[in-house]
C-alpha positions in Angstrom: 0.0 0.0 0.0 1.5 3.4 -1.0 2.3 6.0 1.6 0.2 9.1 1.8 0.6 12.6 3.6 -1.4 11.0 6.5 0.5 7.7 6.6 4.2 7.8 5.9 7.5 6.6 7.4 8.4 8.2 10.8 11.8 9.4 9.4 9.9 11.9 7.1 8.0 13.7 9.9 10.6 16.5 10.4 10.6 17.5 6.7 8.8 20.6 5.4 5.3 19.5 4.2 6.1 19.9 0.5 9.5 18.4 0.9 7.8 15.4 2.7 5.3 15.1 -0.2 8.1 14.9 -2.7 9.9 12.2 -0.6 6.7 10.2 -0.4 6.2 10.6 -4.1 9.7 9.4 -4.9 9.6 6.5 -2.4 6.2 5.3 -3.7 7.5 5.2 -7.2 10.6 3.3 -6.0 8.5 0.7 -4.1 6.4 0.2 -7.3 9.7 -0.5 -9.2 10.6 -3.2 -6.7 12.9 -1.4 -4.3 12.9 -2.4 -0.6 11.6 0.1 1.9 15.0 0.2 3.5 16.5 1.5 0.2 13.7 3.6 -0.9 13.3 5.8 2.2 16.9 7.2 2.5 17.2 7.7 -1.3 13.9 9.4 -1.5 14.7 11.6 1.5 17.9 12.7 0.0 16.5 13.3 -3.5 13.5 15.3 -2.1 15.8 17.5 0.1 17.9 18.3 -3.1 14.7 18.8 -5.2 13.2 21.1 -2.6 16.4 23.3 -2.5 16.5 23.5 -6.4 12.8 23.5 -7.3 11.2 26.5 -9.0 8.1 28.1 -7.6 6.2 26.5 -10.5 7.5 23.0 -9.7 6.5 23.4 -6.1 3.0 24.5 -7.2 2.7 21.6 -9.5 3.7 19.1 -6.7 0.9 20.6 -4.5 -1.7 19.1 -6.8 0.1 15.9 -7.7 -1.3 12.5 -6.8 1.6 10.9 -5.0 0.1 7.4 -4.7 -0.3 6.7 -8.4 2.7 5.5 -10.2 3.3 3.3 -13.3 6.0 0.6 -13.0 9.2 1.8 -14.7 10.3 -1.3 -16.8 13.9 0.0 -16.9 14.2 0.1 -13.2 16.6 -2.5 -11.9 17.0 -2.4 -8.1 19.4 -5.3 -8.1 22.1 -3.0 -9.5 22.0 -1.0 -6.2 24.6 -3.5 -4.7 27.0 -3.1 -7.6 30.0 -0.8 -7.9 29.9 2.3 -10.1 32.5 2.7 -13.0 33.7 6.0 -14.3 35.4 5.5 -17.7 36.4 7.3 -21.0 34.7 6.2 -24.2 33.6 7.8 -27.4 35.2 11.1 -26.4 33.2 11.5 -23.2 33.4 10.3 -19.6 30.7 7.9 -18.7 29.2 6.6 -15.4 27.8 3.1 -15.4 26.8 0.7 -12.7 28.5 -2.7 -12.9 26.1 -5.1 -14.7 24.0 -2.4 -16.3 23.4 -2.5 -20.1 24.5 1.1 -20.6 26.0 4.1 -19.0 23.4 6.4 -17.1 25.4 9.7 -17.5 28.0 11.1 -19.7 30.2 14.1 -19.1 32.9 16.2 -21.0 34.9 16.4 -17.8 36.1 13.6 -15.6 35.5 15.7 -12.4 31.8 16.0 -13.3 31.6 12.2 -13.9 33.2 11.5 -10.6 30.9 13.9 -8.8 27.9 12.1 -10.3 29.4 8.7 -9.4 30.0 9.9 -5.8 26.4 11.0 -5.5 25.2 7.6 -6.7 27.5 5.6 -4.2 26.5 7.9 -1.4 23.0 6.3 -1.7 24.5 2.8 -1.6 27.2 0.8 0.1 29.3 0.4 -3.0 32.5 1.8 -4.4 33.6 3.9 -7.4 36.0 2.1 -9.9 37.9 4.9 -11.6 39.4 4.1 -14.9 42.1 6.0 -16.7 41.5 7.7 -20.0 43.3 5.1 -22.0 41.9 2.0 -20.3 
């Protein structure tokens, strides 16, 4: 059963109401995709906090009217990859970030520092490592 603004994890109680709604929305979508509650809650909380900090007034208004309990399953979601390390490597003239075992990279960057930042953000939500490759590997 999806979480609502009246029934949500205790760890979300101290968030601003709109920030909490975003966290519930993200967590509900993750649960629909097969993530465990223990993974969904901290990831959703962190992402909601970042979203709330960066969101425009229009995005916040849009969230106020959003139904946070209705989500379609994302067929591309693969929660099993959360236990895998993240690779940063150079290919096709760009730096790529890819989870070990994934079919393709999930981010590309012109600069290695940007790719490493994205990889660090990913592993911060997991208990995994970054495998940093040299440009000529």
